[in-house]
All heavy atoms as an XYZ file, in Angstrom:
784
protein
N     137.876    130.106    115.929
C     138.826    129.836    114.878
C     138.072    129.633    113.562
O     137.105    128.900    113.508
C     139.615    128.572    115.222
C     140.588    128.172    114.172
S     141.632    126.849    114.760
C     141.231    125.589    113.618
N     138.501    130.295    112.520
C     137.892    130.144    111.199
C     138.789    129.280    110.325
O     140.015    129.339    110.424
C     137.694    131.508    110.556
C     136.623    132.330    111.251
C     136.347    133.624    110.512
O     136.523    133.661    109.277
O     135.960    134.586    111.177
N     138.143    128.489    109.482
C     138.873    127.622    108.564
C     138.478    128.022    107.146
O     137.294    128.154    106.832
C     138.525    126.140    108.814
C     139.249    125.242    107.835
C     138.841    125.746    110.243
N     139.450    128.203    106.299
C     139.195    128.615    104.913
C     138.561    127.473    104.121
O     138.818    126.296    104.383
C     140.495    129.055    104.254
N     137.715    127.832    103.166
C     137.031    126.845    102.337
C     137.999    125.886    101.644
O     137.737    124.673    101.600
C     136.142    127.543    101.315
N     139.126    126.355    101.091
C     140.057    125.419    100.460
C     140.603    124.376    101.447
O     140.846    123.226    101.075
C     141.178    126.306     99.922
C     140.553    127.640     99.735
C     139.540    127.751    100.837
N     140.764    124.757    102.696
C     141.245    123.808    103.705
C     140.206    122.717    103.940
O     140.532    121.524    104.013
C     141.560    124.545    105.031
O     142.510    125.573    104.768
C     142.103    123.597    106.076
N     138.952    123.112    104.054
C     137.870    122.138    104.236
C     137.820    121.210    103.032
O     137.702    119.986    103.171
C     136.518    122.856    104.448
C     135.369    121.858    104.478
C     136.546    123.685    105.724
N     137.907    121.774    101.831
C     137.863    120.961    100.620
C     139.003    119.944    100.620
O     138.816    118.781    100.292
C     137.962    121.871     99.386
C     137.877    121.108     98.104
C     136.733    120.710     97.473
C     138.963    120.637     97.321
N     137.059    120.025     96.328
C     138.423    119.954     96.213
C     140.342    120.721     97.435
C     139.214    119.366     95.237
C     141.122    120.134     96.461
C     140.562    119.461     95.382
N     140.204    120.366    101.009
C     141.359    119.462    101.020
C     141.181    118.347    102.053
O     141.474    117.182    101.782
C     142.641    120.247    101.316
C     143.885    119.387    101.179
C     145.157    120.202    101.345
O     145.149    121.408    101.036
O     146.145    119.600    101.778
N     140.667    118.676    103.212
C     140.430    117.659    104.247
C     139.416    116.630    103.752
O     139.611    115.418    103.895
C     139.950    118.317    105.562
C     141.090    119.128    106.185
C     139.435    117.273    106.553
C     140.649    120.035    107.325
N     138.323    117.101    103.166
C     137.301    116.182    102.649
C     137.847    115.325    101.511
O     137.574    114.119    101.443
C     136.069    116.976    102.190
C     135.262    117.642    103.311
C     134.157    118.509    102.718
C     134.691    116.614    104.265
N     138.614    115.938    100.602
C     139.186    115.185     99.476
C     140.127    114.102     99.997
O     140.088    112.954     99.550
C     139.922    116.124     98.527
C     140.437    115.442     97.262
C     141.007    116.457     96.290
N     141.979    117.342     96.915
C     143.301    117.151     96.879
N     143.807    116.126     96.249
N     144.122    118.003     97.468
N     140.974    114.438    100.991
C     141.898    113.455    101.569
C     141.160    112.327    102.292
O     141.666    111.209    102.385
C     142.882    114.138    102.532
C     143.877    115.026    101.809
O     144.104    114.870    100.602
N     144.456    115.975    102.526
N     139.955    112.620    102.781
C     139.157    111.602    103.466
C     138.324    110.786    102.483
O     137.602    109.874    102.885
C     138.254    112.267    104.495
N     138.416    111.112    101.190
C     137.707    110.329    100.166
C     136.328    110.834     99.804
O     135.558    110.132     99.162
N     135.991    112.063    100.200
C     134.684    112.628     99.867
C     134.788    113.438     98.591
O     135.652    114.303     98.464
C     134.167    113.529    100.996
C     133.780    112.768    102.224
C     134.664    112.647    103.283
C     132.539    112.166    102.316
C     134.319    111.950    104.426
C     132.186    111.467    103.458
C     133.073    111.346    104.512
N     133.889    113.153     97.647
C     133.841    113.917     96.405
C     133.131    115.250     96.648
O     132.333    115.373     97.584
C     133.089    113.138     95.325
C     133.862    111.904     94.895
O     135.104    111.950     94.939
O     133.219    110.909     94.530
N     133.366    116.236     95.778
C     132.645    117.510     95.911
C     131.145    117.296     95.732
O     130.702    116.346     95.071
C     133.199    118.367     94.772
C     134.398    117.674     94.268
C     134.299    116.237     94.683
N     130.361    118.191     96.319
C     128.900    118.118     96.181
C     128.517    118.347     94.725
O     129.186    119.099     94.018
C     128.246    119.169     97.068
N     127.438    117.713     94.270
C     127.003    117.938     92.880
C     126.505    119.370     92.695
O     126.136    120.039     93.657
C     125.855    116.943     92.708
C     125.375    116.665     94.088
C     126.565    116.809     94.993
N     126.493    119.811     91.456
C     125.982    121.146     91.151
C     124.496    121.203     91.480
O     123.729    120.330     91.101
C     126.190    121.465     89.659
C     127.637    121.663     89.274
C     128.251    122.881     89.957
O     127.558    123.904     90.098
O     129.417    122.792     90.363
N     124.100    122.220     92.173
C     122.702    122.341     92.579
C     121.904    123.238     91.623
O     120.702    123.301     91.711
C     122.621    122.881     93.990
C     123.277    121.948     94.974
C     123.147    122.485     96.389
N     124.112    121.887     97.278
C     123.973    120.711     97.864
N     122.901    120.009     97.633
N     124.894    120.228     98.668
N     122.559    123.927     90.736
C     121.875    124.840     89.827
C     121.333    124.132     88.592
O     120.806    124.762     87.706
C     122.823    125.955     89.409
N     121.443    122.803     88.541
C     121.020    122.085     87.341
C     119.503    121.982     87.220
O     118.985    121.720     86.151
C     121.642    120.688     87.324
O     121.209    119.955     88.452
N     118.776    122.194     88.296
C     117.322    122.099     88.271
C     116.716    123.482     88.508
O     117.125    124.199     89.412
C     116.848    121.125     89.345
O     115.453    121.021     89.316
N     115.726    123.824     87.712
C     115.073    125.120     87.864
C     113.798    124.969     88.690
O     113.314    123.863     88.913
C     114.706    125.717     86.504
O     113.711    124.873     85.899
C     115.928    125.827     85.593
N     113.269    126.085     89.122
C     112.016    126.075     89.874
C     110.900    125.482     89.013
O     110.073    124.702     89.495
C     111.679    127.507     90.309
C     110.427    127.616     91.131
C     109.284    128.254     90.794
C     110.208    127.075     92.438
N     108.359    128.148     91.792
C     108.903    127.423     92.820
C     110.984    126.323     93.312
C     108.355    127.045     94.042
C     110.432    125.953     94.538
C     109.135    126.318     94.887
N     110.854    125.819     87.744
C     109.835    125.278     86.843
C     109.963    123.757     86.730
O     108.955    123.046     86.709
C     109.942    125.925     85.469
N     111.198    123.247     86.660
C     111.408    121.797     86.614
C     110.875    121.137     87.876
O     110.233    120.089     87.832
C     112.894    121.457     86.467
C     113.459    121.861     85.120
O     112.668    121.993     84.155
O     114.693    122.054     85.031
N     111.163    121.755     89.017
C     110.680    121.211     90.285
C     109.156    121.172     90.308
O     108.557    120.164     90.682
C     111.197    122.057     91.453
C     110.572    121.691     92.767
C     110.981    120.556     93.450
C     109.567    122.474     93.307
C     110.390    120.207     94.660
C     108.979    122.138     94.511
C     109.393    121.000     95.188
N     108.496    122.271     89.903
C     107.034    122.302     89.914
C     106.437    121.254     88.985
O     105.455    120.602     89.331
C     106.534    123.697     89.539
C     106.793    124.787     90.567
C     106.295    126.134     90.046
C     106.153    124.457     91.892
N     107.048    121.091     87.801
C     106.552    120.069     86.879
C     106.680    118.674     87.489
O     105.791    117.848     87.360
C     107.293    120.141     85.551
C     106.675    121.127     84.570
C     107.269    120.971     83.170
N     108.659    121.382     83.100
C     109.062    122.653     83.033
N     108.178    123.621     83.027
N     110.339    122.944     82.969
N     107.787    118.416     88.164
C     108.001    117.083     88.736
C     107.076    116.822     89.921
O     106.808    115.668     90.250
C     109.460    116.905     89.155
O     109.756    117.670     90.308
N     106.577    117.882     90.552
C     105.707    117.731     91.728
C     104.239    118.031     91.417
O     103.416    118.090     92.331
C     106.188    118.658     92.844
C     107.586    118.379     93.321
C     107.722    116.999     93.917
O     106.876    116.565     94.694
N     108.776    116.299     93.552
N     103.894    118.199     90.162
C     102.549    118.639     89.784
C     101.453    117.758     90.352
O     100.394    118.255     90.747
C     102.431    118.705     88.262
N     101.665    116.466     90.416
C     100.629    115.564     90.915
C     100.321    115.791     92.391
O      99.263    115.396     92.870
C     101.029    114.107     90.705
C     101.028    113.729     89.234
O     100.414    114.467     88.428
O     101.633    112.700     88.894
N     101.224    116.405     93.115
C     101.042    116.584     94.550
C     100.664    118.006     94.951
O     100.404    118.259     96.117
C     102.325    116.180     95.275
N     100.608    118.935     94.005
C     100.362    120.330     94.355
C      98.866    120.626     94.380
O      98.132    120.314     93.449
C     101.066    121.283     93.361
C     102.579    121.122     93.484
C     100.660    122.726     93.620
C     103.357    121.928     92.478
N      98.439    121.236     95.482
C      97.069    121.710     95.636
C      97.123    123.207     95.903
O      97.986    123.686     96.639
C      96.384    121.037     96.836
C      96.253    119.523     96.812
C      95.724    119.038     98.154
C      95.341    119.077     95.696
N      96.206    123.937     95.321
C      96.092    125.371     95.610
C      94.712    125.609     96.196
O      93.727    125.007     95.757
C      96.264    126.179     94.328
N      94.630    126.447     97.217
C      93.332    126.687     97.841
C      93.085    128.180     97.996
O      94.011    128.983     98.044
C      93.240    125.980     99.186
S      94.423    126.526    100.407
N      91.799    128.510     98.097
C      91.429    129.906     98.287
C      89.982    129.965     98.755
O      89.226    128.995     98.632
C      91.578    130.680     96.981
C      91.775    132.186     97.214
O      91.697    132.631     98.382
O      92.007    132.895     96.234
N      89.619    131.111     99.298
C      88.235    131.377     99.672
C      87.567    132.175     98.560
O      88.221    132.919     97.838
C      88.174    132.209    100.953
C      88.540    131.446    102.184
C      89.826    131.475    102.664
C      87.592    130.691    102.859
C      90.179    130.771    103.800
C      87.930    129.985    103.989
C      89.229    130.021    104.464
N      86.268    132.013     98.438
C      85.496    132.879     97.560
C      84.260    133.316     98.331
O      83.830    132.657     99.275
C      85.133    132.189     96.232
C      84.278    130.971     96.380
C      82.891    131.060     96.330
C      84.855    129.718     96.566
C      82.100    129.933     96.457
C      84.074    128.588     96.690
C      82.695    128.690     96.638
N      83.728    134.440     97.940
C      82.588    135.017     98.642
C      81.389    135.028     97.709
O      81.510    135.316     96.517
C      82.946    136.444     99.059
C      81.860    137.189     99.749
C      82.282    138.621    100.051
O      83.226    139.137     99.423
O      81.644    139.222    100.913
N      80.227    134.715     98.254
C      79.014    134.762     97.456
C      77.866    135.259     98.327
O      77.881    135.095     99.550
C      78.676    133.382     96.848
O      77.595    133.523     95.935
C      78.316    132.363     97.911
N      76.894    135.883     97.698
C      75.686    136.327     98.394
C      74.539    135.472     97.877
O      74.310    135.385     96.669
C      75.414    137.827     98.140
C      74.126    138.262     98.822
C      76.590    138.657     98.622
N      73.832    134.821     98.794
C      72.726    133.950     98.387
C      71.431    134.758     98.285
O      71.401    135.954     98.614
C      72.590    132.739     99.340
C      72.343    133.195    100.780
C      73.845    131.884     99.274
C      72.082    132.049    101.742
N      70.354    134.126     97.815
C      69.102    134.839     97.543
C      68.557    135.581     98.754
O      67.938    136.639     98.608
C      68.049    133.860     97.018
C      68.324    133.303     95.619
C      67.295    132.261     95.242
C      68.374    134.418     94.601
N      68.775    135.060     99.947
C      68.279    135.741    101.155
C      69.099    136.980    101.500
O      68.732    137.739    102.395
C      68.298    134.775    102.337
O      69.644    134.475    102.687
N      70.202    137.173    100.814
C      71.065    138.309    101.083
C      72.221    137.974    102.021
O      73.083    138.814    102.268
N      72.223    136.751    102.530
C      73.306    136.345    103.434
C      74.601    136.170    102.645
O      74.599    135.752    101.491
C      72.933    135.044    104.138
N      75.688    136.502    103.276
C      77.006    136.376    102.664
C      77.645    135.081    103.154
O      77.719    134.836    104.350
C      77.855    137.576    103.069
C      79.169    137.693    102.378
C      79.869    138.998    102.761
N      79.037    140.176    102.612
C      78.913    140.890    101.488
N      79.600    140.559    100.431
N      78.136    141.947    101.441
N      78.087    134.248    102.206
C      78.756    133.002    102.546
C      80.171    133.001    101.970
O      80.432    133.608    100.929
C      77.998    131.791    101.993
C      76.616    131.523    102.574
C      75.994    130.303    101.893
C      76.673    131.317    104.071
N      81.047    132.300    102.666
C      82.429    132.165    102.229
C      82.668    130.700    101.905
O      82.471    129.826    102.742
C      83.391    132.637    103.325
C      83.149    134.087    103.666
C      82.269    134.438    104.676
C      83.780    135.089    102.944
C      82.034    135.769    104.982
C      83.543    136.429    103.235
C      82.665    136.755    104.254
O      82.428    138.074    104.541
N      83.059    130.454    100.684
C      83.353    129.094    100.252
C      84.850    128.841    100.297
O      85.653    129.766    100.168
N      85.187    127.583    100.489
C      86.595    127.180    100.538
C      86.788    126.174     99.416
O      86.120    125.133     99.377
C      86.905    126.562    101.899
C      88.357    126.257    102.147
C      89.362    127.096    101.695
C      88.715    125.136    102.857
C      90.702    126.822    101.948
C      90.042    124.844    103.115
C      91.040    125.682    102.661
N      87.667    126.490     98.467
C      87.865    125.652     97.291
C      89.336    125.274     97.146
O      90.230    126.011     97.547
C      87.401    126.388     96.039
N      89.546    124.099     96.552
C      90.889    123.588     96.278
C      90.930    123.151     94.829
O      89.966    122.576     94.319
C      91.228    122.395     97.201
C      92.500    121.707     96.772
C      91.347    122.851     98.636
N      92.030    123.433     94.145
C      92.221    122.926     92.789
C      93.447    122.027     92.790
O      94.472    122.349     93.379
C      92.360    124.060     91.749
C      92.463    123.486     90.338
C      93.517    124.969     92.067
C      92.317    124.506     89.225
N      93.280    120.861     92.176
C      94.398    119.933     92.020
C      95.168    120.355     90.776
O      94.614    120.391     89.683
C      93.886    118.502     91.880
C      93.140    118.017     93.100
C      92.497    116.669     92.883
O      93.128    115.794     92.246
O      91.365    116.493     93.348
N      96.421    120.692     90.932
C      97.229    121.235     89.846
C      97.313    120.296     88.651
O      97.172    120.713     87.514
C      98.617    121.578     90.405
C      99.780    121.832     89.486
C      99.708    122.852     88.517
N     100.876    123.077     87.722
C     101.209    122.409     86.626
N     100.549    121.373     86.242
N     102.220    122.808     85.896
N      97.523    119.014     88.892
C      97.735    118.068     87.793
C      96.477    117.865     86.957
O      96.524    117.900     85.728
C      98.225    116.737     88.333
N      95.334    117.653     87.613
C      94.099    117.350     86.891
C      93.237    118.586     86.661
O      92.280    118.529     85.890
C      93.280    116.330     87.676
O      92.837    116.891     88.902
N      93.551    119.667     87.356
C      92.761    120.898     87.337
C      91.351    120.675     87.862
O      90.429    121.423     87.569
C      92.736    121.522     85.949
C      94.121    121.930     85.512
C      94.104    122.613     84.181
N      95.462    122.824     83.756
C      95.935    123.989     83.385
N      95.160    125.029     83.368
N      97.187    124.102     83.019
N      91.191    119.631     88.655
C      89.907    119.333     89.284
C      89.704    120.305     90.441
O      90.585    120.499     91.268
C      89.895    117.899     89.800
C      88.612    117.529     90.475
C      88.632    116.094     90.937
N      87.364    115.791     91.557
C      87.088    114.641     92.090
N      87.971    113.668     92.065
N      85.915    114.438     92.646
N      88.529    120.904     90.506
C      88.199    121.833     91.575
C      87.299    121.125     92.578
O      86.332    120.467     92.202
C      87.493    123.091     91.028
C      88.435    123.843     90.099
C      87.009    123.983     92.168
C      87.798    125.007     89.378
N      87.638    121.259     93.832
C      86.826    120.682     94.901
C      86.346    121.827     95.790
O      87.156    122.610     96.281
C      87.647    119.715     95.753
C      88.122    118.492     94.989
C      89.062    117.680     95.872
N      89.607    116.546     95.187
C      89.169    115.296     95.327
N      88.183    115.042     96.147
N      89.730    114.317     94.654
N      85.048    121.912     95.983
C      84.480    122.873     96.921
C      84.389    122.146     98.261
O      83.668    121.166     98.400
C      83.085    123.356     96.476
C      83.123    123.893     95.041
C      82.540    124.379     97.464
C      84.007    125.081     94.834
N      85.152    122.623     99.233
C      85.234    121.925    100.514
C      84.134    122.320    101.475
O      83.918    121.639    102.476
C      86.600    122.183    101.155
C      87.813    121.780    100.318
C      89.082    121.989    101.114
C      87.704    120.345     99.836
N      83.441    123.382    101.178
C      82.343    123.796    102.033
C      82.114    125.283    101.946
O      82.871    126.016    101.318
N      81.021    125.723    102.598
C      80.691    127.142    102.654
C      80.119    127.428    104.032
O      79.409    126.608    104.610
C      79.693    127.509    101.571
N      80.429    128.592    104.549
C      79.950    128.993    105.868
C      79.872    130.510    105.935
O      80.577    131.214    105.212
C      80.882    128.458    106.983
O      80.358    128.842    108.252
C      82.292    128.973    106.841
N      79.012    130.990    106.815
C      78.905    132.426    107.018
C      80.030    132.945    107.913
O      80.363    134.129    107.867
C      77.549    132.770    107.636
N      80.612    132.054    108.709
C      81.647    132.473    109.666
C      82.818    131.492    109.633
O      82.909    130.599    110.483
C      81.063    132.551    111.075
C      79.866    133.441    111.172
N      79.977    134.813    111.137
C      78.543    133.165    111.260
C      78.771    135.338    111.225
N      77.880    134.369    111.286
N      83.717    131.638    108.650
C      84.858    130.715    108.602
C      85.794    130.952    109.793
O      86.140    132.083    110.101
C      85.547    131.054    107.280
C      85.120    132.444    106.962
C      83.766    132.625    107.584
N      86.143    129.871    110.457
C      87.083    129.937    111.576
C      88.264    129.027    111.260
O      88.196    128.194    110.340
C      86.428    129.457    112.877
O      86.061    128.081    112.722
C      85.197    130.294    113.231
N      89.314    129.162    112.026
C      90.483    128.296    111.835
C      90.087    126.829    112.019
O      90.539    125.963    111.272
C      91.590    128.692    112.804
N      89.232    126.561    112.997
C      88.800    125.178    113.245
C      88.013    124.641    112.047
O      88.180    123.480    111.650
C      87.964    125.107    114.515
N      87.161    125.471    111.462
C      86.366    125.038    110.310
C      87.263    124.729    109.110
O      87.102    123.712    108.447
C      85.345    126.126    109.954
C      84.450    125.764    108.812
C      83.324    125.002    108.855
C      84.629    126.129    107.446
N      82.784    124.875    107.595
C      83.572    125.556    106.710
C      85.578    126.878    106.771
C      83.434    125.721    105.349
C      85.438    127.047    105.405
C      84.379    126.474    104.699
N      88.223    125.619    108.839
C      89.148    125.418    107.722
C      90.009    124.178    107.964
O      90.205    123.371    107.056
C      90.041    126.664    107.514
C      91.126    126.404    106.480
C      89.190    127.853    107.104
N      90.476    123.997    109.184
C      91.288    122.824    109.516
C      90.504    121.549    109.278
O      91.016    120.584    108.704
C      91.764    122.896    110.978
O      92.532    124.080    111.152
C      92.590    121.692    111.359
N      89.245    121.511    109.709
C      88.432    120.312    109.513
C      88.170    120.063    108.035
O      88.197    118.920    107.579
C      87.112    120.410    110.278
C      86.321    119.122    110.268
C      87.097    117.953    110.861
O      87.594    118.053    111.982
N      87.213    116.859    110.134
N      87.925    121.128    107.268
C      87.709    120.972    105.819
C      88.958    120.395    105.165
O      88.869    119.515    104.293
C      87.340    122.316    105.196
N      90.138    120.865    105.580
C      91.394    120.347    105.030
C      91.589    118.884    105.428
O      92.027    118.065    104.611
C      92.564    121.194    105.507
N      91.272    118.539    106.661
C      91.362    117.129    107.098
C      90.447    116.244    106.262
O      90.827    115.139    105.862
C      90.994    117.007    108.569
C      92.060    117.454    109.507
C      91.641    117.183    110.951
N      92.625    117.715    111.855
C      92.364    118.412    112.936
N      91.101    118.660    113.278
N      93.323    118.857    113.696
N      89.231    116.722    106.032
C      88.290    115.951    105.215
C      88.835    115.744    103.809
O      88.700    114.656    103.240
C      86.936    116.658    105.160
C      86.246    116.689    106.512
O      86.617    115.981    107.444
N      85.249    117.545    106.628
N      89.444    116.775    103.242
C      90.034    116.655    101.910
C      91.131    115.599    101.904
O      91.179    114.749    101.008
C      90.594    117.991    101.436
C      91.403    117.925    100.128
C      90.515    117.530     98.961
C      92.108    119.238     99.874
N      92.009    115.646    102.891
C      93.103    114.672    102.950
C      92.550    113.254    103.055
O      93.036    112.331    102.388
C      94.059    114.996    104.125
C      95.050    113.870    104.362
C      94.800    116.301    103.845
N      91.507    113.071    103.863
C      90.897    111.733    103.968
C      90.283    111.307    102.638
O      90.414    110.156    102.226
C      89.855    111.709    105.078
C      90.469    111.740    106.465
S      89.314    111.462    107.813
C      88.178    112.820    107.627
N      89.610    112.242    101.943
C      89.022    111.925    100.630
C      90.107    111.547     99.627
O      89.961    110.592     98.869
C      88.220    113.104    100.088
C      86.923    113.327    100.833
O      86.507    112.430    101.604
O      86.320    114.404    100.651
N      91.203    112.306     99.610
C      92.299    112.002     98.689
C      92.929    110.656     99.034
O      93.291    109.892     98.149
C      93.350    113.108     98.726
C      92.918    114.464     98.167
C      94.014    115.491     98.399
C      92.561    114.364     96.698
N      93.063    110.383    100.314
C      93.622    109.109    100.755
C      92.719    107.956    100.326
O      93.187    106.941     99.828
C      93.786    109.120    102.273
C      95.022    108.388    102.737
O      95.892    108.097    101.887
O      95.121    108.111    103.946
N      91.399    108.132    100.508
C      90.444    107.091    100.111
C      90.471    106.864     98.598
O      90.297    105.744     98.132
C      89.023    107.464    100.531
C      88.827    107.364    102.043
O      89.682    106.731    102.714
O      87.832    107.925    102.542
N      90.696    107.938     97.844
C      90.736    107.831     96.385
C      92.125    107.438     95.893
O      92.378    107.377     94.706
C      90.333    109.156     95.755
N      93.046    107.188     96.853
C      94.427    106.796     96.533
C      95.117    107.849     95.682
O      95.860    107.539     94.761
C      94.469    105.424     95.865
C      95.866    104.808     95.931
O      96.592    105.110     96.892
O      96.214    104.035     95.022
N      94.855    109.123     95.989
C      95.459    110.233     95.247
C      96.775    110.664     95.834
O      97.559    111.315     95.165
C      94.520    111.452     95.229
S      93.015    111.173     94.286
N      97.010    110.353     97.098
C      98.246    110.806     97.735
C      99.338    109.801     97.503
O      99.115    108.606     97.478
C      98.047    110.994     99.236
C      97.150    112.139     99.538
C      97.067    112.493    100.993
N      97.440    111.407    101.882
C      97.978    111.607    103.076
N      98.201    112.813    103.491
N      98.269    110.609    103.862
N     100.566    110.323     97.344
C     101.726    109.469     97.188
C     102.450    109.401     98.507
O     102.382    110.303     99.312
C     102.663    110.017     96.128
C     102.054    110.035     94.759
C     102.990    110.650     93.744
O     104.020    111.206     94.099
N     102.657    110.529     92.486
N     103.173    108.332     98.701
C     103.986    108.209     99.910
C     103.155    107.764    101.087
O     102.161    107.085    100.955
N     103.553    108.214    102.282
C     102.897    107.945    103.549
C     103.695    107.038    104.336
O     104.044    106.112    104.545
C     101.504    107.384    103.340
O     100.551    108.059    104.096
């Protein structure tokens, strides 16, 4: 059985529920600005050292402060290595009281 939207609205209104607020009042840019202190961006970079070996670095930039953190470098990045680097970052941010909430 399908129920028309006006019927649902009437039932809710009779039960004392107001309509939902407009959701289009906030833009994506507004959301990003309000969350800037919590946004981190990460990426890998590649470098060749003097011996000719190729290393992959893992870096994070804090959006609000634009502080760059090099989390480490390895010749063979694995999921376990990246996960541990991310855990270490979270612990460092927690120790520096950079994270909100919890």
